N, C-alpha and C positions, 0 to 999 in steps of 0.2 A: 254756208251762212257766214256773213260778215259780222263784225262787231257793230253795235249801234253807235252811230256818230251823231253828236249834237253840236251844231254851230249856232252861236248866238249872234244875231245881227243888230243887237241893241234894242232896248225897251222890251217889248213882248214878242218880237219877231224872231222865229227860229227856223232853221233848215235842218231837218233830220235825214240821215241815211239809215234806213232800216236794215235789219239783218239780211233781208232778202234783196237789198239793193235799191229799194224804192226811195225816191226823194220827196219828202213831205214838207211843205211850207206852212207855217202858222202865222196868221195875222200880219200880212205883208205891209209894212211901212218902211220905205227905203229912202226915197229921194229927200223927203223933208225931215227925216229922222236924224237929229244931230249926233246920235250915238253910232249910227251905221257907218262903217268904213267906206271910203270912196270906191274901193274895189267891188263892193257888194251892192252898189246903188242900182244897177241894171236888173231887170226881172230875170231870175234864174230859171234854168231848165228844171222842171219838177214834174212829178207824176200825180201829185194830189195837193190841193190847197184846202186848209181848214180855217174857218173864220169864226171867232167866238162872239163878236158883236160889232155893231156898226159905227163905233166912234172913229174919228179921222186918224187917230194915232194907232189904229189897227187895220184900217182898210184903205188908206189913201192911195196905195199902189195895187190894190186888189184887181181892178179892171185891167191895168196894164199887165200884171203878172198872169192873169187868166188868159188874156189874148195872146201873149207871147208864148206861153207854154202849151196852151190848149188843154191843160190839165183840168179835171173835174173839180168844182168848188163845192165843198160841203159846208152848209150853214143852215140856220133856222129858216123856216118857210118864207117869212116876209123879206129877209135879206136876199134870199135867192130870187124871189119875185122881182125885186128892185134890179138885181143884176141882169135878169132876163130882159127887162125894159131898157137896159143899157146895151143890149146886143150880145150879152154873154149867154150862150145857149147850153154850154156844158156845165150845168149845175145839178147838184144832187141833194135837194132839200130834205130836211128831216126835222124832228122835234124831240123835246126832252123825254127821256125814257126809251126812245127807239134806238135800234142798231141797224147797221147795214154793212155788207161786205163790199169793199171797193179797193181797187189796186192791191189786192192780196191781203188787205188788212180788215179787221173788224172795228168799225167806228161806232161808239155809243155816245149819245148826246146826254149830258147831265145838266143839272141846274147850276146857275150862278146868280149871285145877288149884286146887281149893278144897274146900269141903264144902257140904252142903245138908241142913238139917233145920229143922223148925218145931215150936214147942211148941203143941200143940192139946189143949185140955182137960187141961192139966197133964202131958201126955205128949209126948216128943220123937218126931216123925213123920219118917220118911225120905222125902225129897222128890225122889229121883233124883239123878243126878250134876249138878254145875254145868256150865254151857255158856256159849259165846259165840255171837254171830250175825254173819254177813255179810249185808248187805242190798244187793241190786242195785236201784237207783232207776229211775224212769221214763226218765231221761236216760242210763241205762246206767252211770253211776258206781256204785262200790261203797263202802260204809262198813263198818267193823268195830267192833262193840261187844263188848268182851272179857268183860264181867261181872267178878266178883271172881276174881282169879287171881294166881299167881306167874308169873314169866317161864318160858317153856318153849320148847324148841327148835323145835317144830312151828309156832310162829308164822311161821317162815321159809317153811314150806310154804303157810300161809295167804296170805302175801305173794306167793309165786310163782304160786299158782293164781288168786287173786281180785283181786290188785292194788288193794287199797283205797286211796282217796285220803285218807280221814280215819279215824283210830282214836280210840275212846273207851277210855282206859286208866286204871286205878286207880293212885294214886301215894302213898297215905297211909302205907304201911308197916304193920307190926304184923300185920295180917290179909291184906294183899295186897302187891303190888310196891311198892317205893319208887321215887323218881325215877330213880335210877341204872338199875334194872332196866327201868323204863318207857322210858328212852332207848334201851336195847338192843333193846327190843321194837319201837321205831320203826324201827331199823335192819333188823331181821328182816322187818318188814312193808313197808318201802319207802314209807311214807306221806309226804304233803306237809304234812299238818296233824294235830295231836293235841289232843284235848279231855281234860284231866285230870279225874278223878272220884274219889269215895271219899276225899276229903281235907277237912280243916277242920271236920268235923262234931263231932268230939270231940277233946279235948286229946291223947289217945293216938295220933291220926292225925297224925303229925309231918311227913310229906312235903309239900312246897309246889310250886306251879307255878314259882316263881322258881328253884328248884333244877333243875327240868326244863328251863327255858328256857336256863340256862347250858350245858346238855349238848347240846341239839338245835338251838338257833337258829344256832350257827356252821355247822351242816350244811345250813342252808336249810329246816329244818322249823319251821313256824309253830305256836306254842302258843296255842290259843283259850282264854284264861283268862276264864271267865264268873263273874259274881256271881249268886247265887241269884235267880231271877226274870228274869235278863237273857237277851236273845235275840241271837244272831249270825246273819247271813245270808252 
């Protein structure tokens, strides 16, 4: 087994290397992402793609990444149906509360509180409800990727049932949680580490990791603050 490696590509896009060596891509937004380093703009070779919702800052490069890698795409039913109509056949749709084993991992889809739509040929297309994911790794640890969301009470149930060690949480405010809400989410989830996301990309995203650190580090929760392109193990 290898060490879990987390690479932040800016905004809410992450590339994970699991302990079993699988490469997992979350919410691919590369070419138009002002935070994504130039070296990471091309679709990477991956074994699995997870998509939380259909906003452009999460799926603008989804089709390109799916085509280039051939990796299965896991998302909610409506989003996967849209992908199929775009010629992406390797989709593995699911819905909230369900789990599936894929690429040697167990993926569970959870709730998220947000919206989900994509402008396709000038029309806003409904892409199903937004979701989060709990991923059980090969070493039996679990991680939680919330997607874009506000704080909601059922995060406590996610913590009770799946006991994630690491949470990926938005902190930018305006469109998602702010650092105060993300700190409360850490309490609900019972995590030991938190990876802040959906911050710093645009001026209107005002939440910062420094604010989050002030709230959670006294409780013994580590904030994994990454720079775009940086990897933490």
